DRENDO-1510 file (C-alpha; in Angstrom, 1 decimal, always signed):
<recs>
REC; n; res; u; v; w
REC; 1; UNK; -26.8; +119.4; -109.2 .
REC; 2; UNK; -25.1; +119.8; -112.3 .
REC; 3; UNK; -26.6; +119.4; -115.6 .
REC; 4; UNK; -25.3; +118.9; -119.1 .
REC; 5; UNK; -26.8; +120.1; -122.7 .
REC; 6; UNK; -25.9; +117.3; -125.5 .
REC; 7; UNK; -25.9; +119.8; -128.4 .
REC; 8; UNK; -26.8; +118.1; -131.7 .
REC; 9; UNK; -26.7; +119.5; -134.9 .
REC; 10; UNK; -28.5; +118.3; -137.6 .
REC; 11; UNK; -29.3; +118.9; -141.2 .
REC; 12; UNK; -31.6; +116.5; -143.2 .
REC; 13; UNK; -30.7; +113.1; -141.3 .
REC; 14; UNK; -33.8; +112.3; -139.8 .
REC; 15; UNK; -32.8; +108.6; -139.4 .
REC; 16; UNK; -29.8; +109.2; -138.0 .
REC; 17; UNK; -30.6; +111.7; -135.8 .
REC; 18; UNK; -33.5; +109.6; -134.3 .
REC; 19; UNK; -30.9; +106.9; -133.3 .
REC; 20; UNK; -28.4; +109.7; -132.2 .
REC; 21; UNK; -30.9; +110.7; -129.7 .
REC; 22; UNK; -31.9; +107.3; -128.7 .
REC; 23; UNK; -28.5; +106.3; -127.8 .
REC; 24; UNK; -28.4; +110.0; -125.8 .
REC; 25; UNK; -31.4; +109.0; -123.8 .
REC; 26; UNK; -29.7; +105.6; -123.1 .
REC; 27; UNK; -26.7; +107.0; -120.9 .
REC; 28; UNK; -26.1; +105.7; -117.8 .
REC; 29; UNK; -25.8; +109.4; -116.4 .
REC; 30; UNK; -28.4; +111.2; -118.2 .
REC; 31; UNK; -28.4; +114.9; -120.2 .
REC; 32; UNK; -30.6; +116.9; -121.5 .
REC; 33; UNK; -30.7; +117.1; -125.4 .
REC; 34; UNK; -30.8; +120.2; -127.3 .
REC; 35; UNK; -31.5; +119.4; -131.4 .
REC; 36; UNK; -30.1; +122.0; -133.4 .
REC; 37; UNK; -31.9; +121.7; -136.8 .
REC; 38; UNK; -30.2; +123.6; -139.7 .
REC; 39; UNK; -34.0; +123.9; -141.5 .
REC; 40; UNK; -33.9; +120.5; -142.3 .
REC; 41; UNK; -36.5; +119.7; -145.4 .
REC; 42; UNK; -36.6; +115.9; -144.6 .
REC; 43; UNK; -39.6; +115.8; -141.7 .
REC; 44; UNK; -36.9; +116.2; -138.9 .
REC; 45; UNK; -39.2; +118.6; -137.1 .
REC; 46; UNK; -42.0; +116.0; -136.9 .
REC; 47; UNK; -40.0; +113.7; -134.8 .
REC; 48; UNK; -40.2; +116.5; -131.9 .
REC; 49; UNK; -43.8; +117.6; -133.0 .
REC; 50; UNK; -44.6; +116.3; -129.4 .
REC; 51; UNK; -42.9; +117.8; -126.3 .
REC; 52; UNK; -40.3; +115.0; -125.0 .
REC; 53; UNK; -39.1; +115.6; -121.2 .
REC; 54; UNK; -35.3; +116.4; -121.4 .
REC; 55; UNK; -35.5; +117.1; -125.3 .
REC; 56; UNK; -35.6; +120.9; -126.7 .
REC; 57; UNK; -36.0; +121.1; -130.5 .
REC; 58; UNK; -34.7; +124.7; -132.1 .
REC; 59; UNK; -35.1; +125.3; -135.6 .
REC; 60; UNK; -32.4; +127.6; -136.8 .
REC; 61; UNK; -34.5; +129.1; -139.7 .
REC; 62; UNK; -31.7; +128.7; -142.7 .
REC; 63; UNK; -28.8; +126.1; -143.2 .
REC; 64; UNK; -26.3; +127.7; -141.0 .
REC; 65; UNK; -23.7; +124.9; -142.0 .
REC; 66; UNK; -22.0; +122.7; -139.1 .
REC; 67; UNK; -20.0; +125.8; -137.5 .
REC; 68; UNK; -23.1; +128.0; -137.6 .
REC; 69; UNK; -24.9; +124.8; -136.1 .
REC; 70; UNK; -22.7; +124.5; -133.0 .
REC; 71; UNK; -22.7; +128.5; -132.4 .
REC; 72; UNK; -26.0; +128.4; -132.4 .
REC; 73; UNK; -26.5; +125.4; -130.1 .
REC; 74; UNK; -23.8; +126.1; -127.6 .
REC; 75; UNK; -25.1; +129.8; -127.0 .
REC; 76; UNK; -28.6; +128.2; -126.2 .
REC; 77; UNK; -27.0; +125.7; -124.0 .
REC; 78; UNK; -25.2; +128.6; -121.9 .
REC; 79; UNK; -27.8; +130.6; -122.0 .
REC; 80; UNK; -30.5; +128.1; -120.5 .
REC; 81; UNK; -28.2; +127.6; -117.6 .
REC; 82; UNK; -26.3; +124.3; -118.2 .
REC; 83; UNK; -23.1; +123.6; -116.4 .
REC; 84; UNK; -21.6; +121.4; -119.2 .
REC; 85; UNK; -22.1; +121.0; -123.1 .
REC; 86; UNK; -21.5; +118.1; -125.1 .
REC; 87; UNK; -21.4; +118.8; -128.5 .
REC; 88; UNK; -21.6; +116.4; -131.7 .
REC; 89; UNK; -23.1; +115.6; -135.2 .
REC; 90; UNK; -26.2; +113.7; -135.9 .
REC; 91; UNK; -24.6; +110.6; -136.9 .
REC; 92; UNK; -22.7; +110.1; -133.6 .
REC; 93; UNK; -23.9; +107.4; -131.3 .
REC; 94; UNK; -22.3; +107.5; -128.0 .
REC; 95; UNK; -21.9; +104.2; -126.0 .
REC; 96; UNK; -24.5; +104.2; -122.7 .
REC; 97; UNK; -21.1; +105.1; -120.5 .
REC; 98; UNK; -19.7; +108.0; -122.9 .
REC; 99; UNK; -21.3; +110.9; -120.7 .
REC; 100; UNK; -20.6; +109.0; -117.4 .
REC; 101; UNK; -16.8; +108.6; -118.2 .
REC; 102; UNK; -16.4; +112.2; -119.2 .
REC; 103; UNK; -17.6; +113.5; -115.9 .
REC; 104; UNK; -15.6; +111.1; -114.2 .
REC; 105; UNK; -12.4; +112.9; -115.7 .
REC; 106; UNK; -13.9; +116.2; -114.9 .
REC; 107; UNK; -14.3; +114.9; -111.4 .
REC; 108; UNK; -10.8; +113.8; -111.1 .
REC; 109; UNK; -9.2; +117.0; -112.5 .
REC; 110; UNK; -11.4; +119.0; -110.6 .
REC; 111; UNK; -12.4; +121.1; -114.0 .
REC; 112; UNK; -8.9; +122.3; -114.5 .
REC; 113; UNK; -9.0; +121.5; -118.1 .
REC; 114; UNK; -10.1; +123.2; -121.2 .
REC; 115; UNK; -12.1; +120.5; -122.7 .
REC; 116; UNK; -12.0; +116.8; -123.0 .
REC; 117; UNK; -12.9; +114.5; -126.3 .
REC; 118; UNK; -13.9; +110.9; -126.6 .
REC; 119; UNK; -12.5; +108.1; -128.8 .
REC; 120; UNK; -14.4; +107.9; -131.9 .
REC; 121; UNK; -14.6; +104.8; -134.0 .
REC; 122; UNK; -16.0; +104.0; -137.0 .
REC; 123; UNK; -18.5; +101.3; -138.1 .
REC; 124; UNK; -16.1; +98.6; -137.9 .
REC; 125; UNK; -14.8; +99.7; -134.8 .
REC; 126; UNK; -11.5; +101.1; -135.9 .
REC; 127; UNK; -10.7; +104.7; -135.2 .
REC; 128; UNK; -12.5; +107.2; -137.2 .
REC; 129; UNK; -9.9; +108.7; -139.4 .
REC; 130; UNK; -11.4; +112.4; -139.6 .
REC; 131; UNK; -12.1; +112.6; -135.9 .
REC; 132; UNK; -8.7; +111.4; -134.7 .
REC; 133; UNK; -7.1; +114.2; -132.0 .
REC; 134; UNK; -4.0; +115.7; -132.5 .
REC; 135; UNK; -1.4; +116.3; -129.7 .
REC; 136; UNK; +0.1; +118.9; -131.8 .
REC; 137; UNK; -0.7; +119.9; -135.3 .
REC; 138; UNK; +2.4; +117.9; -136.4 .
REC; 139; UNK; +1.4; +115.0; -134.5 .
REC; 140; UNK; -2.0; +113.1; -134.6 .
REC; 141; UNK; -2.7; +110.8; -131.9 .
REC; 142; UNK; -1.8; +107.0; -132.3 .
REC; 143; UNK; -2.1; +105.3; -128.7 .
REC; 144; UNK; -6.1; +105.2; -128.3 .
REC; 145; UNK; -5.7; +103.0; -124.9 .
REC; 146; UNK; -4.4; +105.8; -122.8 .
REC; 147; UNK; -5.5; +109.3; -121.8 .
REC; 148; UNK; -3.4; +112.1; -123.5 .
REC; 149; UNK; -2.9; +115.8; -123.2 .
REC; 150; UNK; -4.2; +116.7; -127.0 .
REC; 151; UNK; -4.3; +120.3; -128.7 .
REC; 152; UNK; -6.9; +119.5; -131.6 .
REC; 153; UNK; -10.1; +117.5; -131.5 .
REC; 154; UNK; -13.4; +117.5; -133.7 .
REC; 155; UNK; -16.9; +118.3; -132.5 .
REC; 156; UNK; -17.9; +114.5; -132.2 .
REC; 157; UNK; -18.2; +114.2; -128.9 .
REC; 158; UNK; -16.5; +117.4; -127.3 .
REC; 159; UNK; -17.1; +118.0; -123.7 .
REC; 160; UNK; -16.6; +121.5; -122.3 .
REC; 161; UNK; -17.7; +123.7; -119.4 .
REC; 162; UNK; -20.2; +126.5; -120.0 .
REC; 163; UNK; -17.8; +128.6; -118.2 .
REC; 164; UNK; -15.0; +127.9; -120.7 .
REC; 165; UNK; -17.5; +128.9; -123.6 .
REC; 166; UNK; -18.1; +132.0; -121.7 .
REC; 167; UNK; -14.4; +132.6; -121.3 .
REC; 168; UNK; -13.1; +131.6; -124.7 .
REC; 169; UNK; -16.4; +132.6; -126.9 .
REC; 170; UNK; -18.3; +130.3; -129.6 .
REC; 171; UNK; -17.1; +128.9; -132.7 .
REC; 172; UNK; -16.8; +130.8; -135.6 .
REC; 173; UNK; -20.1; +130.8; -137.5 .
REC; 174; UNK; -18.4; +132.4; -140.6 .
REC; 175; UNK; -16.6; +129.1; -141.2 .
REC; 176; UNK; -19.6; +127.3; -142.0 .
REC; 177; UNK; -18.1; +124.2; -142.5 .
REC; 178; UNK; -14.5; +122.5; -141.8 .
REC; 179; UNK; -12.1; +123.6; -139.4 .
REC; 180; UNK; -14.4; +125.3; -137.0 .
REC; 181; UNK; -13.7; +122.6; -134.5 .
REC; 182; UNK; -9.9; +122.4; -135.0 .
REC; 183; UNK; -9.9; +126.4; -134.4 .
REC; 184; UNK; -12.2; +126.2; -131.4 .
REC; 185; UNK; -10.4; +123.5; -129.8 .
REC; 186; UNK; -7.1; +125.2; -130.4 .
REC; 187; UNK; -8.0; +128.3; -129.5 .
REC; 188; UNK; -8.6; +126.8; -126.0 .
REC; 189; UNK; -5.7; +124.4; -125.7 .
REC; 190; UNK; -3.2; +127.1; -126.4 .
REC; 191; UNK; -4.6; +128.4; -122.5 .
REC; 192; UNK; -5.6; +125.2; -120.8 .
REC; 193; UNK; -4.6; +121.7; -120.7 .
REC; 194; UNK; -7.3; +119.9; -122.9 .
REC; 195; UNK; -7.4; +115.8; -123.1 .
REC; 196; UNK; -8.3; +112.9; -125.0 .
REC; 197; UNK; -10.8; +110.2; -123.1 .
REC; 198; UNK; -10.2; +106.8; -124.0 .
REC; 199; UNK; -12.9; +105.2; -121.7 .
REC; 200; UNK; -15.4; +107.8; -123.3 .
REC; 201; UNK; -16.4; +106.1; -126.5 .
REC; 202; UNK; -18.5; +107.0; -129.5 .
REC; 203; UNK; -19.4; +105.6; -132.7 .
REC; 204; UNK; -19.2; +108.0; -136.1 .
REC; 205; UNK; -21.7; +106.7; -138.5 .
REC; 206; UNK; -20.2; +108.7; -141.2 .
REC; 207; UNK; -20.5; +107.4; -144.9 .
REC; 208; UNK; -16.5; +106.2; -145.1 .
REC; 209; UNK; -13.7; +106.1; -143.0 .
REC; 210; UNK; -11.8; +109.0; -144.5 .
REC; 211; UNK; -11.6; +112.6; -144.8 .
REC; 212; UNK; -12.3; +115.1; -147.2 .
REC; 213; UNK; -9.6; +115.1; -149.9 .
REC; 214; UNK; -10.0; +117.7; -152.8 .
REC; 215; UNK; -7.9; +114.9; -155.1 .
REC; 216; UNK; -10.7; +112.3; -155.1 .
REC; 217; UNK; -13.6; +114.8; -154.5 .
REC; 218; UNK; -16.8; +114.7; -156.8 .
REC; 219; UNK; -16.7; +117.6; -159.2 .
REC; 220; UNK; -20.1; +118.6; -158.4 .
REC; 221; UNK; -19.0; +119.4; -154.7 .
REC; 222; UNK; -15.4; +121.0; -155.4 .
REC; 223; UNK; -17.1; +124.2; -154.1 .
REC; 224; UNK; -17.3; +122.9; -150.8 .
REC; 225; UNK; -13.2; +123.0; -150.4 .
REC; 226; UNK; -13.4; +126.8; -150.8 .
REC; 227; UNK; -14.6; +126.7; -147.2 .
REC; 228; UNK; -11.6; +124.4; -146.2 .
REC; 229; UNK; -8.6; +126.4; -147.5 .
REC; 230; UNK; -10.1; +129.9; -146.4 .
REC; 231; UNK; -10.5; +128.5; -143.0 .
REC; 232; UNK; -7.3; +126.8; -142.9 .
REC; 233; UNK; -5.7; +130.1; -142.8 .
REC; 234; UNK; -7.4; +131.6; -139.8 .
REC; 235; UNK; -6.8; +128.3; -138.2 .
REC; 236; UNK; -3.2; +128.5; -138.8 .
REC; 237; UNK; -2.5; +132.0; -138.5 .
REC; 238; UNK; -3.5; +131.8; -134.9 .
REC; 239; UNK; +0.1; +129.7; -134.3 .
REC; 240; UNK; +2.3; +132.7; -135.8 .
REC; 241; UNK; +5.4; +131.1; -137.5 .
REC; 242; UNK; +4.8; +127.8; -136.5 .
REC; 243; UNK; +1.2; +127.7; -137.9 .
REC; 244; UNK; +2.4; +129.3; -141.1 .
REC; 245; UNK; +5.0; +126.9; -141.6 .
REC; 246; UNK; +2.5; +123.9; -141.1 .
REC; 247; UNK; +0.2; +125.7; -143.4 .
REC; 248; UNK; +2.9; +126.1; -146.4 .
REC; 249; UNK; +3.6; +122.4; -146.2 .
REC; 250; UNK; +0.3; +121.2; -146.0 .
REC; 251; UNK; -0.3; +123.1; -149.2 .
REC; 252; UNK; +2.5; +122.2; -151.1 .
REC; 253; UNK; +1.7; +118.7; -150.3 .
REC; 254; UNK; -1.7; +119.2; -151.7 .
REC; 255; UNK; -0.5; +120.8; -154.6 .
REC; 256; UNK; +1.6; +117.7; -155.3 .
REC; 257; UNK; -1.2; +115.1; -155.1 .
REC; 258; UNK; -3.3; +117.4; -157.4 .
REC; 259; UNK; -0.8; +117.6; -160.1 .
REC; 260; UNK; +0.4; +113.6; -159.9 .
REC; 261; UNK; -3.4; +112.2; -159.2 .
REC; 262; UNK; -6.0; +113.9; -159.8 .
REC; 263; UNK; -8.3; +115.1; -162.9 .
REC; 264; UNK; -9.4; +118.6; -163.1 .
REC; 265; UNK; -6.3; +119.9; -161.8 .
REC; 266; UNK; -6.3; +123.7; -163.3 .
REC; 267; UNK; -9.8; +123.8; -161.7 .
REC; 268; UNK; -8.3; +122.4; -158.2 .
REC; 269; UNK; -5.5; +124.5; -158.0 .
REC; 270; UNK; -7.7; +127.4; -159.1 .
REC; 271; UNK; -10.0; +127.0; -156.5 .
REC; 272; UNK; -7.3; +126.4; -153.9 .
REC; 273; UNK; -5.5; +129.3; -154.3 .
REC; 274; UNK; -8.1; +131.7; -154.6 .
REC; 275; UNK; -9.6; +130.3; -151.5 .
REC; 276; UNK; -6.3; +131.3; -149.7 .
REC; 277; UNK; -6.3; +134.8; -150.9 .
REC; 278; UNK; -9.7; +135.1; -149.5 .
REC; 279; UNK; -8.4; +133.8; -146.4 .
REC; 280; UNK; -6.1; +136.3; -146.0 .
REC; 281; UNK; -8.7; +139.0; -145.9 .
REC; 282; UNK; -11.0; +136.4; -143.8 .
REC; 283; UNK; -11.2; +137.8; -140.0 .
REC; 284; UNK; -13.9; +136.7; -138.2 .
REC; 285; UNK; -14.6; +138.1; -134.5 .
REC; 286; UNK; -15.2; +135.9; -131.7 .
REC; 287; UNK; -18.9; +136.0; -130.6 .
REC; 288; UNK; -19.0; +135.8; -126.4 .
REC; 289; UNK; -22.1; +135.2; -124.5 .
REC; 290; UNK; -22.7; +138.2; -122.1 .
REC; 291; UNK; -24.8; +137.2; -119.0 .
</recs>
């Protein structure tokens, strides 16, 4: 009998995590749960102080960021012998049949795919902007009624075989935050067909239905954008000239937006360019899981 590990990465969001775990436990087809706690300080560990069947709690001992948490959790799932790994953030609320529908498509495809990605909705029932899959880097998904071949997806309800993780390695833990999921899914989709599965529905309980934007970012949180621009270089470098052209156009667009619409222009532009220079020298190595 095949088994799935739902890998949930969390950091100081105890109540959202509790709800996420309850949604996974309510699945029509059961999945075990691996909670990967990035050393939360809000009492998260107390939720799992008593043993619970099918739930495994791991404290990483430090805040590894989302990228480090998924690297840690996916490694654990494979090493524990699971056949499938279903990854998500702690604010992801899967519908009761989300796991079942992913398994259905796995069966229809007879396992011949790289990964599967769910339809992610925001609180109001509209597609969650930060989790919209991309058909190519130039073309975001717009038709959410039918299955599509896609190249990029987020780590909010990504379904992948353990064998695929063994083949392509783990996400870059060095990314810390931002871009780890886009890089990882593109790393695989360059070699295997990957699919959006509209029948598998999850809700993303994030604060707003907009992605990260340096133009409107809180000045106190600007330093986080160093990861975004640095990691983008690695992400788009893997697509050669096409990736370079895309990144140049993307950066040009950001420069225009900062210049025309943003405060702290000099600070933001300086951060962007220094991060891009860092990205040119940033070459993390893929970690593989040895049996």
